mmJSON file of the N, C-alpha and C atoms, coordinates in Angstrom:
{"data_MODEL":{"atom_site":{
"group_PDB":["ATOM","ATOM","ATOM","ATOM","ATOM","ATOM","ATOM","ATOM","ATOM","ATOM","ATOM","ATOM","ATOM","ATOM","ATOM","ATOM","ATOM","ATOM","ATOM","ATOM","ATOM","ATOM","ATOM","ATOM","ATOM","ATOM","ATOM","ATOM","ATOM","ATOM","ATOM","ATOM","ATOM","ATOM","ATOM","ATOM","ATOM","ATOM","ATOM","ATOM","ATOM","ATOM","ATOM","ATOM","ATOM","ATOM","ATOM","ATOM","ATOM","ATOM","ATOM","ATOM","ATOM","ATOM","ATOM","ATOM","ATOM","ATOM","ATOM","ATOM","ATOM","ATOM","ATOM","ATOM","ATOM","ATOM","ATOM","ATOM","ATOM","ATOM","ATOM","ATOM","ATOM","ATOM","ATOM","ATOM","ATOM","ATOM","ATOM","ATOM","ATOM","ATOM","ATOM","ATOM","ATOM","ATOM","ATOM","ATOM","ATOM","ATOM","ATOM","ATOM","ATOM","ATOM","ATOM","ATOM","ATOM","ATOM","ATOM","ATOM","ATOM","ATOM","ATOM","ATOM","ATOM","ATOM","ATOM","ATOM","ATOM","ATOM","ATOM","ATOM","ATOM","ATOM","ATOM","ATOM","ATOM","ATOM","ATOM","ATOM","ATOM","ATOM","ATOM","ATOM","ATOM","ATOM","ATOM","ATOM","ATOM","ATOM","ATOM","ATOM","ATOM","ATOM","ATOM","ATOM","ATOM","ATOM","ATOM","ATOM","ATOM","ATOM","ATOM","ATOM","ATOM","ATOM","ATOM","ATOM","ATOM","ATOM","ATOM","ATOM","ATOM","ATOM","ATOM","ATOM","ATOM","ATOM","ATOM","ATOM","ATOM","ATOM","ATOM","ATOM","ATOM","ATOM","ATOM","ATOM","ATOM","ATOM","ATOM","ATOM","ATOM","ATOM","ATOM","ATOM","ATOM","ATOM","ATOM","ATOM","ATOM","ATOM","ATOM","ATOM","ATOM","ATOM","ATOM","ATOM","ATOM","ATOM","ATOM","ATOM","ATOM","ATOM","ATOM","ATOM","ATOM","ATOM","ATOM","ATOM","ATOM","ATOM","ATOM","ATOM","ATOM","ATOM","ATOM","ATOM","ATOM","ATOM","ATOM","ATOM","ATOM","ATOM","ATOM","ATOM","ATOM","ATOM","ATOM"],
"id":[1,2,3,4,5,6,7,8,9,10,11,12,13,14,15,16,17,18,19,20,21,22,23,24,25,26,27,28,29,30,31,32,33,34,35,36,37,38,39,40,41,42,43,44,45,46,47,48,49,50,51,52,53,54,55,56,57,58,59,60,61,62,63,64,65,66,67,68,69,70,71,72,73,74,75,76,77,78,79,80,81,82,83,84,85,86,87,88,89,90,91,92,93,94,95,96,97,98,99,100,101,102,103,104,105,106,107,108,109,110,111,112,113,114,115,116,117,118,119,120,121,122,123,124,125,126,127,128,129,130,131,132,133,134,135,136,137,138,139,140,141,142,143,144,145,146,147,148,149,150,151,152,153,154,155,156,157,158,159,160,161,162,163,164,165,166,167,168,169,170,171,172,173,174,175,176,177,178,179,180,181,182,183,184,185,186,187,188,189,190,191,192,193,194,195,196,197,198,199,200,201,202,203,204,205,206,207,208,209,210,211,212,213,214,215,216,217,218,219],
"type_symbol":["N","C","C","N","C","C","N","C","C","N","C","C","N","C","C","N","C","C","N","C","C","N","C","C","N","C","C","N","C","C","N","C","C","N","C","C","N","C","C","N","C","C","N","C","C","N","C","C","N","C","C","N","C","C","N","C","C","N","C","C","N","C","C","N","C","C","N","C","C","N","C","C","N","C","C","N","C","C","N","C","C","N","C","C","N","C","C","N","C","C","N","C","C","N","C","C","N","C","C","N","C","C","N","C","C","N","C","C","N","C","C","N","C","C","N","C","C","N","C","C","N","C","C","N","C","C","N","C","C","N","C","C","N","C","C","N","C","C","N","C","C","N","C","C","N","C","C","N","C","C","N","C","C","N","C","C","N","C","C","N","C","C","N","C","C","N","C","C","N","C","C","N","C","C","N","C","C","N","C","C","N","C","C","N","C","C","N","C","C","N","C","C","N","C","C","N","C","C","N","C","C","N","C","C","N","C","C","N","C","C","N","C","C","N","C","C","N","C","C"],
"label_atom_id":["N","CA","C","N","CA","C","N","CA","C","N","CA","C","N","CA","C","N","CA","C","N","CA","C","N","CA","C","N","CA","C","N","CA","C","N","CA","C","N","CA","C","N","CA","C","N","CA","C","N","CA","C","N","CA","C","N","CA","C","N","CA","C","N","CA","C","N","CA","C","N","CA","C","N","CA","C","N","CA","C","N","CA","C","N","CA","C","N","CA","C","N","CA","C","N","CA","C","N","CA","C","N","CA","C","N","CA","C","N","CA","C","N","CA","C","N","CA","C","N","CA","C","N","CA","C","N","CA","C","N","CA","C","N","CA","C","N","CA","C","N","CA","C","N","CA","C","N","CA","C","N","CA","C","N","CA","C","N","CA","C","N","CA","C","N","CA","C","N","CA","C","N","CA","C","N","CA","C","N","CA","C","N","CA","C","N","CA","C","N","CA","C","N","CA","C","N","CA","C","N","CA","C","N","CA","C","N","CA","C","N","CA","C","N","CA","C","N","CA","C","N","CA","C","N","CA","C","N","CA","C","N","CA","C","N","CA","C","N","CA","C","N","CA","C","N","CA","C","N","CA","C","N","CA","C"],
"label_alt_id":[null,null,null,null,null,null,null,null,null,null,null,null,null,null,null,null,null,null,null,null,null,null,null,null,null,null,null,null,null,null,null,null,null,null,null,null,null,null,null,null,null,null,null,null,null,null,null,null,null,null,null,null,null,null,null,null,null,null,null,null,null,null,null,null,null,null,null,null,null,null,null,null,null,null,null,null,null,null,null,null,null,null,null,null,null,null,null,null,null,null,null,null,null,null,null,null,null,null,null,null,null,null,null,null,null,null,null,null,null,null,null,null,null,null,null,null,null,null,null,null,null,null,null,null,null,null,null,null,null,null,null,null,null,null,null,null,null,null,null,null,null,null,null,null,null,null,null,null,null,null,null,null,null,null,null,null,null,null,null,null,null,null,null,null,null,null,null,null,null,null,null,null,null,null,null,null,null,null,null,null,null,null,null,null,null,null,null,null,null,null,null,null,null,null,null,null,null,null,null,null,null,null,null,null,null,null,null,null,null,null,null,null,null,null,null,null,null,null,null],
"label_comp_id":["UNK","UNK","UNK","UNK","UNK","UNK","UNK","UNK","UNK","UNK","UNK","UNK","UNK","UNK","UNK","UNK","UNK","UNK","UNK","UNK","UNK","UNK","UNK","UNK","UNK","UNK","UNK","UNK","UNK","UNK","UNK","UNK","UNK","UNK","UNK","UNK","UNK","UNK","UNK","UNK","UNK","UNK","UNK","UNK","UNK","UNK","UNK","UNK","UNK","UNK","UNK","UNK","UNK","UNK","UNK","UNK","UNK","UNK","UNK","UNK","UNK","UNK","UNK","UNK","UNK","UNK","UNK","UNK","UNK","UNK","UNK","UNK","UNK","UNK","UNK","UNK","UNK","UNK","UNK","UNK","UNK","UNK","UNK","UNK","UNK","UNK","UNK","UNK","UNK","UNK","UNK","UNK","UNK","UNK","UNK","UNK","UNK","UNK","UNK","UNK","UNK","UNK","UNK","UNK","UNK","UNK","UNK","UNK","UNK","UNK","UNK","UNK","UNK","UNK","UNK","UNK","UNK","UNK","UNK","UNK","UNK","UNK","UNK","UNK","UNK","UNK","UNK","UNK","UNK","UNK","UNK","UNK","UNK","UNK","UNK","UNK","UNK","UNK","UNK","UNK","UNK","UNK","UNK","UNK","UNK","UNK","UNK","UNK","UNK","UNK","UNK","UNK","UNK","UNK","UNK","UNK","UNK","UNK","UNK","UNK","UNK","UNK","UNK","UNK","UNK","UNK","UNK","UNK","UNK","UNK","UNK","UNK","UNK","UNK","UNK","UNK","UNK","UNK","UNK","UNK","UNK","UNK","UNK","UNK","UNK","UNK","UNK","UNK","UNK","UNK","UNK","UNK","UNK","UNK","UNK","UNK","UNK","UNK","UNK","UNK","UNK","UNK","UNK","UNK","UNK","UNK","UNK","UNK","UNK","UNK","UNK","UNK","UNK","UNK","UNK","UNK","UNK","UNK","UNK"],
"label_asym_id":["A","A","A","A","A","A","A","A","A","A","A","A","A","A","A","A","A","A","A","A","A","A","A","A","A","A","A","A","A","A","A","A","A","A","A","A","A","A","A","A","A","A","A","A","A","A","A","A","A","A","A","A","A","A","A","A","A","A","A","A","A","A","A","A","A","A","A","A","A","A","A","A","A","A","A","A","A","A","A","A","A","A","A","A","A","A","A","A","A","A","A","A","A","A","A","A","A","A","A","A","A","A","A","A","A","A","A","A","A","A","A","A","A","A","A","A","A","A","A","A","A","A","A","A","A","A","A","A","A","A","A","A","A","A","A","A","A","A","A","A","A","A","A","A","A","A","A","A","A","A","A","A","A","A","A","A","A","A","A","A","A","A","A","A","A","A","A","A","A","A","A","A","A","A","A","A","A","A","A","A","A","A","A","A","A","A","A","A","A","A","A","A","A","A","A","A","A","A","A","A","A","A","A","A","A","A","A","A","A","A","A","A","A","A","A","A","A","A","A"],
"label_entity_id":["1","1","1","1","1","1","1","1","1","1","1","1","1","1","1","1","1","1","1","1","1","1","1","1","1","1","1","1","1","1","1","1","1","1","1","1","1","1","1","1","1","1","1","1","1","1","1","1","1","1","1","1","1","1","1","1","1","1","1","1","1","1","1","1","1","1","1","1","1","1","1","1","1","1","1","1","1","1","1","1","1","1","1","1","1","1","1","1","1","1","1","1","1","1","1","1","1","1","1","1","1","1","1","1","1","1","1","1","1","1","1","1","1","1","1","1","1","1","1","1","1","1","1","1","1","1","1","1","1","1","1","1","1","1","1","1","1","1","1","1","1","1","1","1","1","1","1","1","1","1","1","1","1","1","1","1","1","1","1","1","1","1","1","1","1","1","1","1","1","1","1","1","1","1","1","1","1","1","1","1","1","1","1","1","1","1","1","1","1","1","1","1","1","1","1","1","1","1","1","1","1","1","1","1","1","1","1","1","1","1","1","1","1","1","1","1","1","1","1"],
"label_seq_id":[1,1,1,2,2,2,3,3,3,4,4,4,5,5,5,6,6,6,7,7,7,8,8,8,9,9,9,10,10,10,11,11,11,12,12,12,13,13,13,14,14,14,15,15,15,16,16,16,17,17,17,18,18,18,19,19,19,20,20,20,21,21,21,22,22,22,23,23,23,24,24,24,25,25,25,26,26,26,27,27,27,28,28,28,29,29,29,30,30,30,31,31,31,32,32,32,33,33,33,34,34,34,35,35,35,36,36,36,37,37,37,38,38,38,39,39,39,40,40,40,41,41,41,42,42,42,43,43,43,44,44,44,45,45,45,46,46,46,47,47,47,48,48,48,49,49,49,50,50,50,51,51,51,52,52,52,53,53,53,54,54,54,55,55,55,56,56,56,57,57,57,58,58,58,59,59,59,60,60,60,61,61,61,62,62,62,63,63,63,64,64,64,65,65,65,66,66,66,67,67,67,68,68,68,69,69,69,70,70,70,71,71,71,72,72,72,73,73,73],
"pdbx_PDB_ins_code":[null,null,null,null,null,null,null,null,null,null,null,null,null,null,null,null,null,null,null,null,null,null,null,null,null,null,null,null,null,null,null,null,null,null,null,null,null,null,null,null,null,null,null,null,null,null,null,null,null,null,null,null,null,null,null,null,null,null,null,null,null,null,null,null,null,null,null,null,null,null,null,null,null,null,null,null,null,null,null,null,null,null,null,null,null,null,null,null,null,null,null,null,null,null,null,null,null,null,null,null,null,null,null,null,null,null,null,null,null,null,null,null,null,null,null,null,null,null,null,null,null,null,null,null,null,null,null,null,null,null,null,null,null,null,null,null,null,null,null,null,null,null,null,null,null,null,null,null,null,null,null,null,null,null,null,null,null,null,null,null,null,null,null,null,null,null,null,null,null,null,null,null,null,null,null,null,null,null,null,null,null,null,null,null,null,null,null,null,null,null,null,null,null,null,null,null,null,null,null,null,null,null,null,null,null,null,null,null,null,null,null,null,null,null,null,null,null,null,null],
"Cartn_x":[94.251,94.635,95.2,94.707,95.537,96.522,97.347,98.133,97.447,97.851,97.25,97.633,96.773,96.84,97.496,98.499,99.499,99.441,99.616,100.068,101.185,101.883,103.264,102.951,103.312,102.765,103.725,104.245,105.318,105.311,106.651,106.543,105.708,105.931,105.249,103.745,102.943,101.388,101.061,101.941,101.467,102.055,100.838,100.784,101.119,102.01,102.599,101.91,101.397,101.464,101.365,101.854,101.796,100.572,99.41,98.551,98.138,98.44,97.935,98.774,98.781,99.425,98.411,98.17,97.131,97.312,96.982,96.949,95.661,95.754,94.308,93.955,92.832,92.419,91.136,91.193,90.263,88.948,87.745,86.585,85.454,85.032,84.111,84.381,85.731,86.299,86.586,86.175,86.495,87.434,88.326,89.248,88.744,89.319,88.937,89.912,90.416,91.366,91.232,92.554,92.281,93.119,93.029,94.401,95.396,96.727,97.491,98.196,98.666,99.959,101.019,102.07,103.401,104.192,104.563,105.269,106.503,107.263,108.669,108.734,110.153,110.309,111.478,111.059,112.515,112.985,113.517,114.017,113.043,112.164,110.983,109.818,109.656,108.292,107.822,106.52,106.495,105.411,105.292,104.497,103.69,102.17,100.638,99.926,99.443,98.257,97.194,95.946,94.482,93.553,92.315,91.117,91.576,92.348,92.732,92.221,92.449,92.163,93.177,93.654,94.36,93.696,92.288,91.979,91.852,92.15,91.837,92.903,92.504,93.116,93.895,95.253,95.793,96.092,96.206,96.935,98.452,98.912,100.626,101.466,100.612,101.355,100.342,100.431,99.396,99.792,99.15,99.686,98.772,98.59,97.466,96.943,96.77,96.209,94.855,94.957,93.68,93.195,91.744,90.696,89.814,88.974,88.061,86.802,86.698,85.535,85.973,87.184,87.829,87.802,87.31,87.05,88.581,88.78,90.129,89.761,90.415,90.557,91.565],
"Cartn_y":[77.066,77.347,78.49,79.59,81.051,81.154,81.925,82.309,83.337,83.343,84.611,85.805,86.751,87.99,88.902,89.558,90.176,92.037,92.538,94.198,94.113,95.159,95.823,97.152,97.541,98.525,99.075,100.166,100.689,99.916,99.794,99.227,99.749,100.867,101.793,101.798,100.871,100.91,99.767,99.053,97.914,98.067,97.168,97.295,96.108,95.868,94.765,94.346,93.446,93.343,91.737,91.309,89.899,88.906,89.747,88.985,89.063,89.588,89.914,91.185,90.919,91.783,92.702,93.76,94.399,96.051,95.963,97.365,98.185,99.507,100.177,100.735,100.429,101.155,102.157,103.116,104.287,103.774,104.002,103.906,104.609,105.888,106.758,107.421,107.669,108.656,107.679,106.418,105.922,104.796,104.422,103.152,101.91,101.06,99.668,99.098,98.1,97.251,95.916,95.508,94.636,93.617,92.384,91.422,90.81,90.821,90.346,89.32,88.817,87.959,88.439,88.631,89.371,88.304,88.524,87.732,88.778,88.6,89.157,90.378,91.122,92.003,92.706,94.365,95.051,95.589,96.589,97.579,98.501,98.935,99.889,99.87,98.651,98.181,96.554,95.935,94.356,93.981,92.796,92.027,91.941,92.06,91.361,91.018,89.828,88.999,89.215,89.376,89.728,90.065,90.624,90.797,92.517,92.316,93.944,93.674,94.906,95.289,96.1,96.524,97.693,98.883,99.134,100.279,100.829,100.069,100.273,101.619,102.543,103.299,102.825,103.164,102.52,103.464,103.489,104.627,104.53,105.616,105.264,104.96,106.078,105.863,105.336,104.017,103.616,103.182,103.197,102.582,102.243,101.33,100.327,101.326,102.691,103.337,103.803,103.25,104.144,102.47,103.037,101.729,101.627,100.536,100.019,101.707,101.909,102.954,104.53,104.719,105.824,106.665,107.919,109.067,109.376,109.202,109.71,111.112,111.777,113.651,113.439],
"Cartn_z":[101.422,102.473,102.747,102.818,102.988,103.965,103.855,105.066,105.997,106.949,108.042,107.458,107.836,107.424,108.407,108.23,109.413,108.787,109.698,109.296,110.337,109.577,110.053,110.831,112.034,112.606,113.694,114.057,115.009,116.148,116.825,118.261,119.298,119.264,120.36,120.201,118.969,119.34,119.83,119.916,121.191,122.298,123.014,124.633,124.917,126.021,126.626,127.943,128.208,129.316,130.295,131.1,131.589,130.986,131.0,130.372,129.191,128.291,127.159,126.058,125.009,123.852,123.102,122.773,122.128,121.457,120.704,119.751,120.371,120.271,120.384,118.79,118.324,117.573,117.721,117.021,116.855,116.038,116.773,115.943,115.619,115.483,115.754,117.139,117.144,118.252,119.372,119.371,120.913,120.616,121.972,122.024,121.82,120.942,120.918,121.133,122.063,122.577,121.419,121.06,119.783,120.32,120.71,121.066,119.36,119.936,118.311,119.062,118.265,118.008,117.379,118.024,117.442,116.602,115.297,114.375,114.682,112.865,112.634,113.536,113.89,114.775,113.857,113.762,113.608,114.635,113.78,115.122,115.442,114.74,114.772,114.393,114.068,113.571,114.17,114.335,114.377,113.551,113.192,112.576,113.322,113.282,113.952,113.455,114.095,113.662,114.741,114.115,115.001,114.153,114.699,114.052,113.628,112.472,111.75,110.734,109.879,108.465,108.448,107.077,106.438,106.921,106.957,107.276,108.734,109.65,110.859,111.135,112.234,112.373,114.004,113.877,115.334,115.722,117.115,118.046,118.469,117.921,117.663,119.159,119.917,121.408,122.396,122.422,123.497,124.546,125.709,126.722,127.544,128.434,129.22,130.258,130.059,130.917,129.949,128.853,127.81,128.088,128.043,128.211,127.149,127.14,126.082,125.684,125.166,125.284,125.744,125.85,125.985,124.862,125.313,123.687,123.561,122.321,121.575,121.07,121.387,120.438,119.677],
"occupancy":[1.0,1.0,1.0,1.0,1.0,1.0,1.0,1.0,1.0,1.0,1.0,1.0,1.0,1.0,1.0,1.0,1.0,1.0,1.0,1.0,1.0,1.0,1.0,1.0,1.0,1.0,1.0,1.0,1.0,1.0,1.0,1.0,1.0,1.0,1.0,1.0,1.0,1.0,1.0,1.0,1.0,1.0,1.0,1.0,1.0,1.0,1.0,1.0,1.0,1.0,1.0,1.0,1.0,1.0,1.0,1.0,1.0,1.0,1.0,1.0,1.0,1.0,1.0,1.0,1.0,1.0,1.0,1.0,1.0,1.0,1.0,1.0,1.0,1.0,1.0,1.0,1.0,1.0,1.0,1.0,1.0,1.0,1.0,1.0,1.0,1.0,1.0,1.0,1.0,1.0,1.0,1.0,1.0,1.0,1.0,1.0,1.0,1.0,1.0,1.0,1.0,1.0,1.0,1.0,1.0,1.0,1.0,1.0,1.0,1.0,1.0,1.0,1.0,1.0,1.0,1.0,1.0,1.0,1.0,1.0,1.0,1.0,1.0,1.0,1.0,1.0,1.0,1.0,1.0,1.0,1.0,1.0,1.0,1.0,1.0,1.0,1.0,1.0,1.0,1.0,1.0,1.0,1.0,1.0,1.0,1.0,1.0,1.0,1.0,1.0,1.0,1.0,1.0,1.0,1.0,1.0,1.0,1.0,1.0,1.0,1.0,1.0,1.0,1.0,1.0,1.0,1.0,1.0,1.0,1.0,1.0,1.0,1.0,1.0,1.0,1.0,1.0,1.0,1.0,1.0,1.0,1.0,1.0,1.0,1.0,1.0,1.0,1.0,1.0,1.0,1.0,1.0,1.0,1.0,1.0,1.0,1.0,1.0,1.0,1.0,1.0,1.0,1.0,1.0,1.0,1.0,1.0,1.0,1.0,1.0,1.0,1.0,1.0,1.0,1.0,1.0,1.0,1.0,1.0],
"B_iso_or_equiv":[0.0,0.0,0.0,0.0,0.0,0.0,0.0,0.0,0.0,0.0,0.0,0.0,0.0,0.0,0.0,0.0,0.0,0.0,0.0,0.0,0.0,0.0,0.0,0.0,0.0,0.0,0.0,0.0,0.0,0.0,0.0,0.0,0.0,0.0,0.0,0.0,0.0,0.0,0.0,0.0,0.0,0.0,0.0,0.0,0.0,0.0,0.0,0.0,0.0,0.0,0.0,0.0,0.0,0.0,0.0,0.0,0.0,0.0,0.0,0.0,0.0,0.0,0.0,0.0,0.0,0.0,0.0,0.0,0.0,0.0,0.0,0.0,0.0,0.0,0.0,0.0,0.0,0.0,0.0,0.0,0.0,0.0,0.0,0.0,0.0,0.0,0.0,0.0,0.0,0.0,0.0,0.0,0.0,0.0,0.0,0.0,0.0,0.0,0.0,0.0,0.0,0.0,0.0,0.0,0.0,0.0,0.0,0.0,0.0,0.0,0.0,0.0,0.0,0.0,0.0,0.0,0.0,0.0,0.0,0.0,0.0,0.0,0.0,0.0,0.0,0.0,0.0,0.0,0.0,0.0,0.0,0.0,0.0,0.0,0.0,0.0,0.0,0.0,0.0,0.0,0.0,0.0,0.0,0.0,0.0,0.0,0.0,0.0,0.0,0.0,0.0,0.0,0.0,0.0,0.0,0.0,0.0,0.0,0.0,0.0,0.0,0.0,0.0,0.0,0.0,0.0,0.0,0.0,0.0,0.0,0.0,0.0,0.0,0.0,0.0,0.0,0.0,0.0,0.0,0.0,0.0,0.0,0.0,0.0,0.0,0.0,0.0,0.0,0.0,0.0,0.0,0.0,0.0,0.0,0.0,0.0,0.0,0.0,0.0,0.0,0.0,0.0,0.0,0.0,0.0,0.0,0.0,0.0,0.0,0.0,0.0,0.0,0.0,0.0,0.0,0.0,0.0,0.0,0.0],
"pdbx_formal_charge":[null,null,null,null,null,null,null,null,null,null,null,null,null,null,null,null,null,null,null,null,null,null,null,null,null,null,null,null,null,null,null,null,null,null,null,null,null,null,null,null,null,null,null,null,null,null,null,null,null,null,null,null,null,null,null,null,null,null,null,null,null,null,null,null,null,null,null,null,null,null,null,null,null,null,null,null,null,null,null,null,null,null,null,null,null,null,null,null,null,null,null,null,null,null,null,null,null,null,null,null,null,null,null,null,null,null,null,null,null,null,null,null,null,null,null,null,null,null,null,null,null,null,null,null,null,null,null,null,null,null,null,null,null,null,null,null,null,null,null,null,null,null,null,null,null,null,null,null,null,null,null,null,null,null,null,null,null,null,null,null,null,null,null,null,null,null,null,null,null,null,null,null,null,null,null,null,null,null,null,null,null,null,null,null,null,null,null,null,null,null,null,null,null,null,null,null,null,null,null,null,null,null,null,null,null,null,null,null,null,null,null,null,null,null,null,null,null,null,null],
"auth_seq_id":[1,1,1,2,2,2,3,3,3,4,4,4,5,5,5,6,6,6,7,7,7,8,8,8,9,9,9,10,10,10,11,11,11,12,12,12,13,13,13,14,14,14,15,15,15,16,16,16,17,17,17,18,18,18,19,19,19,20,20,20,21,21,21,22,22,22,23,23,23,24,24,24,25,25,25,26,26,26,27,27,27,28,28,28,29,29,29,30,30,30,31,31,31,32,32,32,33,33,33,34,34,34,35,35,35,36,36,36,37,37,37,38,38,38,39,39,39,40,40,40,41,41,41,42,42,42,43,43,43,44,44,44,45,45,45,46,46,46,47,47,47,48,48,48,49,49,49,50,50,50,51,51,51,52,52,52,53,53,53,54,54,54,55,55,55,56,56,56,57,57,57,58,58,58,59,59,59,60,60,60,61,61,61,62,62,62,63,63,63,64,64,64,65,65,65,66,66,66,67,67,67,68,68,68,69,69,69,70,70,70,71,71,71,72,72,72,73,73,73],
"auth_comp_id":["UNK","UNK","UNK","UNK","UNK","UNK","UNK","UNK","UNK","UNK","UNK","UNK","UNK","UNK","UNK","UNK","UNK","UNK","UNK","UNK","UNK","UNK","UNK","UNK","UNK","UNK","UNK","UNK","UNK","UNK","UNK","UNK","UNK","UNK","UNK","UNK","UNK","UNK","UNK","UNK","UNK","UNK","UNK","UNK","UNK","UNK","UNK","UNK","UNK","UNK","UNK","UNK","UNK","UNK","UNK","UNK","UNK","UNK","UNK","UNK","UNK","UNK","UNK","UNK","UNK","UNK","UNK","UNK","UNK","UNK","UNK","UNK","UNK","UNK","UNK","UNK","UNK","UNK","UNK","UNK","UNK","UNK","UNK","UNK","UNK","UNK","UNK","UNK","UNK","UNK","UNK","UNK","UNK","UNK","UNK","UNK","UNK","UNK","UNK","UNK","UNK","UNK","UNK","UNK","UNK","UNK","UNK","UNK","UNK","UNK","UNK","UNK","UNK","UNK","UNK","UNK","UNK","UNK","UNK","UNK","UNK","UNK","UNK","UNK","UNK","UNK","UNK","UNK","UNK","UNK","UNK","UNK","UNK","UNK","UNK","UNK","UNK","UNK","UNK","UNK","UNK","UNK","UNK","UNK","UNK","UNK","UNK","UNK","UNK","UNK","UNK","UNK","UNK","UNK","UNK","UNK","UNK","UNK","UNK","UNK","UNK","UNK","UNK","UNK","UNK","UNK","UNK","UNK","UNK","UNK","UNK","UNK","UNK","UNK","UNK","UNK","UNK","UNK","UNK","UNK","UNK","UNK","UNK","UNK","UNK","UNK","UNK","UNK","UNK","UNK","UNK","UNK","UNK","UNK","UNK","UNK","UNK","UNK","UNK","UNK","UNK","UNK","UNK","UNK","UNK","UNK","UNK","UNK","UNK","UNK","UNK","UNK","UNK","UNK","UNK","UNK","UNK","UNK","UNK"],
"auth_asym_id":["A","A","A","A","A","A","A","A","A","A","A","A","A","A","A","A","A","A","A","A","A","A","A","A","A","A","A","A","A","A","A","A","A","A","A","A","A","A","A","A","A","A","A","A","A","A","A","A","A","A","A","A","A","A","A","A","A","A","A","A","A","A","A","A","A","A","A","A","A","A","A","A","A","A","A","A","A","A","A","A","A","A","A","A","A","A","A","A","A","A","A","A","A","A","A","A","A","A","A","A","A","A","A","A","A","A","A","A","A","A","A","A","A","A","A","A","A","A","A","A","A","A","A","A","A","A","A","A","A","A","A","A","A","A","A","A","A","A","A","A","A","A","A","A","A","A","A","A","A","A","A","A","A","A","A","A","A","A","A","A","A","A","A","A","A","A","A","A","A","A","A","A","A","A","A","A","A","A","A","A","A","A","A","A","A","A","A","A","A","A","A","A","A","A","A","A","A","A","A","A","A","A","A","A","A","A","A","A","A","A","A","A","A","A","A","A","A","A","A"],
"auth_atom_id":["N","CA","C","N","CA","C","N","CA","C","N","CA","C","N","CA","C","N","CA","C","N","CA","C","N","CA","C","N","CA","C","N","CA","C","N","CA","C","N","CA","C","N","CA","C","N","CA","C","N","CA","C","N","CA","C","N","CA","C","N","CA","C","N","CA","C","N","CA","C","N","CA","C","N","CA","C","N","CA","C","N","CA","C","N","CA","C","N","CA","C","N","CA","C","N","CA","C","N","CA","C","N","CA","C","N","CA","C","N","CA","C","N","CA","C","N","CA","C","N","CA","C","N","CA","C","N","CA","C","N","CA","C","N","CA","C","N","CA","C","N","CA","C","N","CA","C","N","CA","C","N","CA","C","N","CA","C","N","CA","C","N","CA","C","N","CA","C","N","CA","C","N","CA","C","N","CA","C","N","CA","C","N","CA","C","N","CA","C","N","CA","C","N","CA","C","N","CA","C","N","CA","C","N","CA","C","N","CA","C","N","CA","C","N","CA","C","N","CA","C","N","CA","C","N","CA","C","N","CA","C","N","CA","C","N","CA","C","N","CA","C","N","CA","C","N","CA","C","N","CA","C","N","CA","C"],
"pdbx_PDB_model_num":[1,1,1,1,1,1,1,1,1,1,1,1,1,1,1,1,1,1,1,1,1,1,1,1,1,1,1,1,1,1,1,1,1,1,1,1,1,1,1,1,1,1,1,1,1,1,1,1,1,1,1,1,1,1,1,1,1,1,1,1,1,1,1,1,1,1,1,1,1,1,1,1,1,1,1,1,1,1,1,1,1,1,1,1,1,1,1,1,1,1,1,1,1,1,1,1,1,1,1,1,1,1,1,1,1,1,1,1,1,1,1,1,1,1,1,1,1,1,1,1,1,1,1,1,1,1,1,1,1,1,1,1,1,1,1,1,1,1,1,1,1,1,1,1,1,1,1,1,1,1,1,1,1,1,1,1,1,1,1,1,1,1,1,1,1,1,1,1,1,1,1,1,1,1,1,1,1,1,1,1,1,1,1,1,1,1,1,1,1,1,1,1,1,1,1,1,1,1,1,1,1,1,1,1,1,1,1,1,1,1,1,1,1,1,1,1,1,1,1]
}}}
């Protein structure tokens, strides 16, 4: 059994609401919301677990105003 894979991302890339925690990835110029679970935290970054790979482009200044499919310039 292999350990779960995680990524370290900046804290301001995580959107936290009362219902869920997610990050926003950009694929083909559109926003995709990816649910995550948080792991270890530091002052500047957080370890996250979810359907992510190292090649994902993550929106660094994510907000809950950005919805699935929003065009990102």
